C-alpha positions, 0 to 999 in steps of 0.5 A: 217724558221724552221717549222718541229717538228725536227726543232729549231727556232733561238732566236728572238734577233738573228733572228732580227739581234739584238744580236750575241750570240757567241760574247756575250758568249765570252765576258761574259766568261772573268768575267769582266764587259762590256763597252757597246757603242752604237751609235743611230740616235741622241746620243751615249750611253756608259754603264758599264754592269755586268752580273747577272743570272737574267739579266744584271745590268748597273753599270754606264752610260753616254749618249749624253744627260747627257754630255749636262746637266752635263759636259758643252757640247753645246746644239746645238752640235751633241751628236753622233760626234767623240768628243761627243763620246770621252766625253761620254766615259770619263764621263763613266770612271769617274762614273765607277772608282767612283763606284769602277770598274777599268777594263772592256772589250769593247762590240760594239755589231753588230757595224762595227769595222772600224779604228777611228770610233765613238765607238773607240773614246768612247773607247779612252775616257774611257781609258783616264778617267782611265778604263783599257780596252784591245785595240790596239793603231792603231784602235783609232782615231787621236787627231785632230778628238777627239779634234773636230778640223775637225768640228770647233774651237768653238767645240774644245774649248768645248771639252777642257771645258768638259774634265775639267768639268769631271776631276773636278767633 
């Protein structure tokens, strides 16, 4: 802890482990909006966020709750699974392209960047939905996991129905 008169305290969000300011500054220097993906205890949150001097502005958003109400996702299914993240990413891409934004950079925050995890399932949904986001193909989850075949056949059918609902909207 910094206490002396010549000491400087860290920002509160850095001190509590909420923000990596070096990574944030690198993302902001590009000038493109950020595709922010956060996985909470209950759902996934995908947002397209633009920087403004007074504070970040959310351009478009899709959450686990919104895919249930808007895009035929089953109410009893997980809202943070790999298929749910994919559908939320695709819904965000649909809303972002409708708002006139075609490209972004991925912001995963302090989340782990493990190959094939839920954040990258949302990235694949955004890319399949029409957003241009720089990425490597080897980091994305395989198609069986995105389709939900590893969970159940019923969920795989729900993923297809949700994809059709998003493309038709």
